[in-house]
MDAnalysis code that builds the backbone (N, CA, C; Angstrom):
import MDAnalysis as mda
import numpy as np

u = mda.Universe.empty(132, n_residues=44, atom_resindex=np.repeat(np.arange(44), 3), trajectory=True)
u.add_TopologyAttr("name", ["N", "CA", "C"] * 44)
u.add_TopologyAttr("resid", np.arange(1, 45))
u.add_TopologyAttr("resname", ["MET", "PRO", "ASP", "LYS", "SER", "PRO", "HIS", "GLN", "GLN", "GLN", "GLN", "LYS", "LYS", "ALA", "GLY", "LYS", "THR", "ILE", "LYS", "GLN", "LYS", "ARG", "ALA", "ASP", "LYS", "LYS", "ALA", "LYS", "ALA", "PRO", "HIS", "GLU", "GLY", "ALA", "ALA", "ASP", "PRO", "VAL", "ALA", "HIS", "LEU", "LYS", "LYS", "ARG"])
u.atoms.positions = np.array([
    [102.124, 52.303, 118.090],
    [102.220, 53.421, 117.146],
    [100.856, 53.596, 116.463],
    [100.358, 54.817, 116.419],
    [99.035, 55.039, 115.827],
    [99.035, 54.826, 114.314],
    [97.881, 54.468, 113.818],
    [97.690, 54.253, 112.386],
    [97.599, 55.610, 111.696],
    [98.491, 55.879, 110.755],
    [98.522, 57.192, 110.095],
    [97.906, 57.175, 108.698],
    [97.275, 56.083, 108.340],
    [96.658, 56.022, 107.023],
    [95.389, 56.879, 107.019],
    [95.072, 57.466, 105.875],
    [93.882, 58.328, 105.825],
    [92.598, 57.519, 105.972],
    [91.657, 58.064, 106.705],
    [90.368, 57.414, 106.924],
    [89.257, 58.362, 106.505],
    [88.124, 57.781, 106.181],
    [86.951, 58.603, 105.888],
    [86.432, 59.151, 107.203],
    [86.223, 60.443, 107.273],
    [85.725, 61.078, 108.478],
    [84.259, 61.422, 108.287],
    [83.474, 61.046, 109.235],
    [82.054, 61.378, 109.192],
    [81.866, 62.692, 109.929],
    [81.771, 63.778, 109.179],
    [81.609, 65.083, 109.802],
    [80.144, 65.481, 109.757],
    [79.738, 66.126, 110.822],
    [78.368, 66.610, 110.894],
    [78.234, 67.847, 110.023],
    [77.247, 67.832, 109.159],
    [77.006, 68.988, 108.287],
    [76.210, 70.035, 109.053],
    [76.719, 71.250, 109.029],
    [76.003, 72.346, 109.674],
    [74.830, 72.753, 108.800],
    [73.832, 73.323, 109.417],
    [72.646, 73.766, 108.678],
    [72.997, 74.855, 107.686],
    [73.630, 75.891, 108.182],
    [74.046, 77.002, 107.335],
    [75.429, 77.448, 107.778],
    [76.196, 77.923, 106.832],
    [77.501, 78.463, 107.184],
    [77.315, 79.870, 107.733],
    [78.330, 80.372, 108.384],
    [78.263, 81.713, 108.956],
    [78.046, 82.746, 107.854],
    [78.701, 82.538, 106.717],
    [78.536, 83.476, 105.600],
    [77.093, 83.494, 105.114],
    [76.470, 82.320, 105.047],
    [75.083, 82.262, 104.601],
    [74.163, 82.951, 105.603],
    [74.437, 82.751, 106.898],
    [73.613, 83.394, 107.923],
    [73.728, 84.907, 107.831],
    [74.959, 85.389, 107.633],
    [75.173, 86.839, 107.519],
    [74.439, 87.399, 106.317],
    [74.520, 86.687, 105.188],
    [73.862, 87.155, 103.966],
    [72.348, 87.227, 104.172],
    [71.787, 86.206, 104.837],
    [70.348, 86.205, 105.096],
    [69.956, 87.364, 106.010],
    [70.754, 87.582, 107.031],
    [70.466, 88.656, 107.979],
    [70.526, 90.014, 107.295],
    [71.515, 90.172, 106.419],
    [71.672, 91.433, 105.690],
    [70.502, 91.655, 104.739],
    [70.028, 90.580, 104.110],
    [68.920, 90.699, 103.166],
    [67.615, 91.049, 103.886],
    [67.432, 90.528, 105.097],
    [66.198, 90.777, 105.835],
    [66.174, 92.168, 106.459],
    [67.338, 92.679, 106.836],
    [67.397, 93.973, 107.522],
    [66.929, 95.082, 106.587],
    [66.132, 96.012, 107.104],
    [65.709, 97.137, 106.258],
    [66.919, 98.011, 105.948],
    [67.242, 98.080, 104.692],
    [68.442, 98.812, 104.281],
    [68.068, 100.252, 103.989],
    [68.533, 101.137, 104.831],
    [68.313, 102.553, 104.585],
    [69.487, 103.085, 103.791],
    [69.220, 103.992, 102.913],
    [70.289, 104.620, 102.165],
    [71.137, 105.460, 103.106],
    [72.245, 105.894, 102.648],
    [73.122, 106.707, 103.482],
    [72.453, 108.058, 103.723],
    [71.691, 108.157, 104.800],
    [70.989, 109.390, 105.125],
    [72.013, 110.481, 105.438],
    [72.998, 110.124, 106.235],
    [74.062, 111.056, 106.573],
    [75.383, 110.300, 106.462],
    [76.041, 110.369, 105.334],
    [77.234, 109.541, 105.109],
    [78.399, 109.866, 106.027],
    [78.398, 111.022, 106.659],
    [79.506, 111.380, 107.536],
    [79.130, 111.254, 109.013],
    [77.962, 110.693, 109.298],
    [77.501, 110.595, 110.675],
    [78.377, 109.664, 111.502],
    [78.976, 108.661, 110.887],
    [79.771, 107.686, 111.631],
    [81.212, 108.163, 111.861],
    [81.607, 109.265, 111.219],
    [82.967, 109.749, 111.389],
    [83.113, 110.492, 112.717],
    [84.246, 110.291, 113.356],
    [84.495, 110.955, 114.639],
    [85.071, 112.343, 114.397],
    [84.708, 113.254, 115.291],
    [85.286, 114.587, 115.224],
    [86.633, 114.569, 115.890],
    [87.544, 115.355, 115.397],
    [88.874, 115.405, 116.005],
    [89.104, 116.736, 116.647],
])
């Protein structure tokens, strides 16, 4: 029967989380203002 007592787990720490990477990418990208706010809308 396996031992079910809690053990300390040695987890590898990632360099950056996905959220941090996204935030960095967003900050670096040249942010243009909404030149045409309706350009992304599809015509019906």
